[in-house]
C-alpha positions as MATLAB code, in Angstrom:
seq = 'XXXXXXXXXXXXXXXXXXXXXXXXXXXXXXXXXXXXXXXXXXXXXXXXXXXXXXXXXXXXXXXXXXXXXXXXXXXXXXXXXXXXXXXXXXXXXXXXXXXXXXXXXXXXXXXXXXXXXXXXXXXXXXXXXXXXXXXXXXXXXXXXXXXXXXXXXXXXXXXXXXXXXXXXXXXXXXXXXXXXXXXXXXXXXXXXXXXXXXXXXXXXXXXXXXXXXXXXXXXXXXXXXXXXXXXXXXXXXXXXXXXXXXXXXX';
ca = [
       9.192    6.098    8.071;
       8.114    2.637    9.164;
       9.338   -0.805   10.160;
       8.097   -4.194    9.022;
       8.232   -7.513   10.812;
       7.988   -9.954    7.944;
       5.108   -8.614    5.845;
       3.468   -6.797    8.783;
       3.871   -3.034    9.111;
       4.626   -2.827   12.814;
       5.475    0.838   13.435;
       5.209    4.157   11.609;
       6.516    7.677   12.234;
       6.342   11.014   10.428;
       9.481   13.165   10.260;
       9.907   16.598    8.718;
      12.412   16.814    5.873;
      15.224   19.321    6.269;
      17.698   19.508    3.395;
      20.253   21.169    5.702;
      20.176   18.448    8.331;
      23.278   16.272    8.477;
      23.329   12.459    8.444;
      24.289   12.300   12.127;
      21.379   14.570   13.060;
      18.892   12.413   11.164;
      20.482    9.317   12.672;
      19.978   10.647   16.186;
      16.260   11.163   15.558;
      15.762    7.826   13.805;
      17.709    5.746   16.318;
      15.826    7.379   19.197;
      12.468    6.632   17.563;
      13.478    3.017   16.978;
      14.710    2.703   20.548;
      11.334    3.878   21.870;
       9.821    0.828   20.160;
      12.518   -1.482   21.501;
      14.271   -1.747   18.134;
      18.050   -1.449   17.794;
      19.948   -0.779   14.582;
      21.090   -4.424   14.657;
      17.455   -5.516   14.270;
      17.215   -3.808   10.881;
      18.023   -6.312    8.142;
      17.168   -4.273    5.052;
      16.190   -0.749    4.087;
      14.128    0.639    1.215;
      14.125    4.362    0.380;
      12.445    6.668   -2.112;
      13.187   10.381   -2.273;
      12.470   13.254   -4.657;
      15.121   15.528   -3.073;
      18.579   14.418   -4.307;
      20.581   16.074   -1.481;
      18.377   14.315    1.083;
      18.830   11.026   -0.785;
      22.591   11.389   -0.420;
      22.231   12.168    3.282;
      20.244    8.980    3.848;
      22.665    6.888    1.799;
      25.430    8.102    4.122;
      23.267    7.516    7.196;
      22.412    3.937    6.204;
      26.048    3.110    5.476;
      27.304    4.449    8.806;
      24.558    3.407   11.207;
      22.983    0.222    9.799;
      24.418   -3.093    8.661;
      21.556   -3.557    6.240;
      21.109   -4.101    2.530;
      19.713   -0.842    1.148;
      17.551   -0.237   -1.913;
      17.090    3.313   -3.199;
      14.220    3.321   -5.654;
      15.202    5.023   -8.895;
      15.653    4.517  -12.615;
      16.041    0.823  -13.381;
      14.338   -0.384  -10.205;
      11.670   -3.011  -10.779;
       8.304   -1.697   -9.610;
       5.713   -3.748  -11.477;
       4.397   -0.492  -12.983;
       4.867    0.418  -16.649;
       5.372    4.176  -16.925;
       3.708    5.810  -19.949;
       4.801    9.353  -19.053;
       6.526   11.232  -21.914;
       9.768   11.074  -19.935;
       9.560    8.362  -17.252;
      12.476    9.925  -15.355;
      10.330   13.008  -14.699;
       7.917   11.062  -12.490;
       8.740   11.295   -8.790;
       9.686    7.935   -7.317;
       7.167    8.468   -4.523;
       4.368    8.533   -7.119;
       5.505    5.227   -8.630;
       5.922    3.637   -5.197;
       2.355    4.682   -4.324;
       1.121    3.348   -7.660;
       2.809   -0.018   -7.094;
       1.253   -0.364   -3.639;
      -2.228    0.730   -4.713;
      -2.288   -1.527   -7.769;
      -1.127   -4.485   -5.676;
      -3.777   -3.803   -3.004;
      -6.770   -2.689   -5.053;
      -6.041   -3.556   -8.727;
      -6.868   -1.043  -11.469;
      -8.009    1.218  -12.889;
      -7.071    3.597  -10.090;
      -6.958    7.257   -9.230;
      -4.577    8.025   -6.368;
      -4.805   11.404   -4.652;
      -1.891   12.241   -2.354;
      -2.615   15.163   -0.023;
       0.748   16.612    0.930;
       2.571   19.873    0.291;
       1.341   19.406   -3.269;
      -1.926   17.619   -4.018;
      -0.960   14.921   -6.513;
      -3.329   12.994   -8.771;
      -2.087    9.778  -10.400;
      -3.857    7.576  -12.941;
      -3.165    3.833  -13.253;
      -4.850    1.607  -15.826;
      -6.349   -1.845  -15.313;
      -3.078   -3.257  -16.726;
      -0.920   -1.520  -14.118;
       0.237    1.232  -16.468;
       1.061    4.640  -15.043;
      -0.671    7.052  -17.434;
       0.248   10.335  -15.770;
      -1.517   12.724  -13.479;
      -1.960   16.273  -12.264;
      -0.316   18.522   -9.688;
      -2.036   21.269   -7.708;
      -1.001   23.440   -4.750;
      -1.691   21.609   -1.499;
      -3.826   22.987    1.303;
      -0.920   24.194    3.420;
       0.816   25.677    0.401;
      -2.334   27.615   -0.504;
      -2.773   28.834    3.059;
       0.866   29.937    3.266;
       0.640   31.792   -0.048;
      -2.449   33.709    1.129;
      -0.762   34.846    4.322;
       2.613   35.673    2.806;
       1.208   37.646   -0.115;
      -1.301   39.805    1.738;
      -0.903   42.244    4.582;
      -4.075   41.579    6.591;
      -4.675   37.819    6.406;
      -3.419   35.645    9.243;
      -2.865   31.921    9.489;
      -5.953   29.839   10.265;
      -6.474   26.273   11.391;
      -7.265   24.033    8.458;
     -10.661   22.696    9.542;
     -14.005   22.346    7.815;
     -16.183   25.443    8.329;
     -19.825   25.018    9.333;
     -21.051   27.069    6.372;
     -19.479   27.882    3.004;
     -20.348   31.571    3.389;
     -17.934   32.804    6.029;
     -19.212   35.425    8.464;
     -15.708   36.493    9.472;
     -12.279   36.463    7.862;
     -10.931   33.239    9.422;
     -14.095   31.333    8.497;
     -14.029   32.827    4.996;
     -10.430   31.630    4.577;
     -11.312   28.146    5.861;
     -14.211   27.968    3.434;
     -12.100   28.939    0.451;
      -9.150   26.801    1.442;
     -10.853   23.615    2.627;
     -14.190   23.544    0.780;
     -12.618   25.066   -2.322;
      -9.916   22.397   -2.275;
     -12.500   19.644   -1.892;
     -14.433   20.944   -4.904;
     -11.232   21.112   -6.943;
     -10.338   17.552   -5.978;
     -13.794   16.202   -6.788;
     -13.764   18.003  -10.124;
     -10.389   16.507  -11.035;
     -11.541   13.023  -10.030;
     -14.551   13.376  -12.351;
     -12.267   14.426  -15.194;
      -9.909   11.506  -14.569;
     -12.838    9.081  -14.572;
     -13.878   10.357  -17.986;
     -10.570    9.008  -19.299;
     -10.003    5.975  -17.064;
     -13.624    4.836  -16.786;
     -16.304    5.333  -14.179;
     -15.251    2.091  -12.438;
     -11.868    3.548  -11.455;
     -11.295    3.228   -7.711;
     -10.229    6.402   -5.916;
      -7.576    6.052   -3.208;
      -6.522    8.833   -0.823;
      -3.205    9.055    0.964;
      -1.049   11.744    2.566;
      -1.107   13.722    5.773;
      -4.195   15.821    4.968;
      -6.279   13.042    3.443;
      -8.587   12.653    6.452;
      -9.674   16.304    6.299;
     -10.717   15.909    2.661;
     -12.185   12.415    2.704;
     -14.414   13.046    5.718;
     -16.113   15.726    3.617;
     -16.337   13.858    0.312;
     -18.017   10.679   -0.917;
     -15.699   10.318   -3.917;
     -13.135    8.055   -2.239;
     -13.202    4.256   -2.073;
     -10.261    3.840    0.331;
      -7.949    5.881    2.532;
      -4.489    4.411    3.089;
      -1.948    6.506    4.960;
       0.692    3.778    4.633;
       0.657    3.498    0.842;
       4.256    4.629    0.358;
       5.636    2.314    3.048;
       3.724   -0.649    1.648;
       5.028    0.195   -1.826;
       8.620    0.394   -0.594;
       8.314   -3.048    0.984;
       6.742   -4.477   -2.170;
       9.435   -3.028   -4.433;
      12.210   -4.175   -2.109;
      10.843   -7.702   -2.343;
      10.821   -7.475   -6.145;
      14.437   -6.372   -6.317;
      16.514   -7.537   -3.353;
      14.537   -9.876   -1.104;
      16.236  -12.979   -2.500;
      19.669  -11.489   -1.784;
      19.081  -10.916    1.927;
      16.623  -11.168    4.740;
      13.136   -9.794    4.242;
      12.494   -7.122    6.827;
      12.532   -3.611    5.372;
      11.758   -0.301    7.072;
];
């Protein structure tokens, strides 16, 4: 979540998603976070949202209606994004992936490979013409770590950090090697494959909560931008609703 003042991204926060949380509960958290920055709900002129969890989307629609007097855009089918989707079924592409693509293409031009390190590690390919070709999905680092612990009887959770050596001398280090270094090798291999199709001049952009852990151990990335989704939401809001209201969008 973030707030803009004009075109400047002034504040950002990270909140966990809970499909069971009610609109009033989310509102309490959000209003408190805004208040800590000296922002009241009356200061919010417009809101832009993307979500890949329909029940959560409905919760935030309700929240925005009840707690903010702001024009709200929910990115979905029919929303102008500046990105032509060449996926077999465009509706199957998560809106977060298209929002990221719109931001990255606007910032860096194409061709582009975007790697989003979240619960799932997502690879997206964008052509020099701003066309979304498609991508790849792989289990994210935390998902892999959770699966190892939950499906074995002797492995315990470990901190996701880079081990000193790839050959672990104890079980935690061995897990860190497989999880972190193995994930890096997978990511680099996928980037090489994508470049074979997009061209070797394709820029590689990292985003997502675990991007720093990967990019500090790899030379494959041209840029790291943790705010890609927020920038994309602002850009898409401007394309669709900015002329109908004021121009500040969280």
